[in-house]
N, C-alpha and C positions, 0 to 999 in steps of 0.2 A: 689305358694309356691312349696318348693322344696321336690322332695319323699323324704322317711325317711331312705331309701337305697338307694344309688344309682347305674345308671345300668349297668352291668360287659361289656366290652367292651370284643373281644372274643380274641383272644390271639396271638400274629403272629408269624408265624416262628421264627424271628429270639431272641423272650421274648422266648417259649418255650426253643428255644436250648438256652439259658441261664443258664435259669431256671434247663434245667437236667443237663449244667458240671457244676453250682453250689449244685446240690443234690449230683449229686459222691461225688465233690473232700467231702462236710459233711460226706460220707459215707464213704471214702475214711482212711481221719483223724479217723473219725470213729474205723476203722480197727486195723489201728496204735496202740491208747490210747487201746485200747483190747488187743494185744497185752503185747504192757509197761507192764500191769497193770495185766499180763498171766502169762506176765517175774519175776516182782516185784514179786509172791502170789509167782509161784514158786523154785523162789531165795532167802526168807528170815522165815524162819519159823517165828510162831508167839508168840514165846516166847521171837527171835531175839529182834522185832519189839518192845513189850511190856520192852525190855532194853532198849532198842535206846527212848525208848519216858523218861524211868525213870531218864535218862543221863540228858536228854532232860531237865527235870523240872526240875530236883538239882536242875542244871549248873543254870535254871533264878531263879529259890529261892534265894540261893545264894550271884547270882548277883543283884537281887530288894532289897536284904540286907544286901549288904557288908560281908557276909563270917559270921551274924551272923547266927546258925548252927539253935536255939534253936527260933529266925521268919524264919528260910526258912522254919525249920516243920511245924511252928503251918498253914505257907504259903502252907506249901504241905497236910497239914490235915496229920499225922503222929507225934509217937513217936518221938523225937531227938535221943536218941540211936537206932531206927531202921533205923535214912535218915542216922548215922553216919556207921552205919551198911552196910547201903549202898554205901554211902562214900567210904568203906571201900573194898565192892565187885567192883566197879564200878571204879577204881584208880581215884579219888578224893584227892586234897597233903589233909593231914593233918594240922588240927589248935590246936589249947592249946584252954579247957576250954572255954566257952564265958555260 
């Protein structure tokens, strides 16, 4: 019968060096990601990010509904007049009443 917990072999010098090198590479990547993240936070205000998200969501809703503002507003769970106001604010092309 085999033991439930396999025996651990001592780590060779080569394996240890490789593990340490991999850990160092991961820490370097984490540091780079942290720098990118902090740069993004410092460069973009919350207000700007909210506007970017609104533009993206409106664009997606209009694409899914083939430009039908009433259906797009329902997808976004906002009123049609609110959608139209946001479209005007963000420079979306105006369309005829639907």
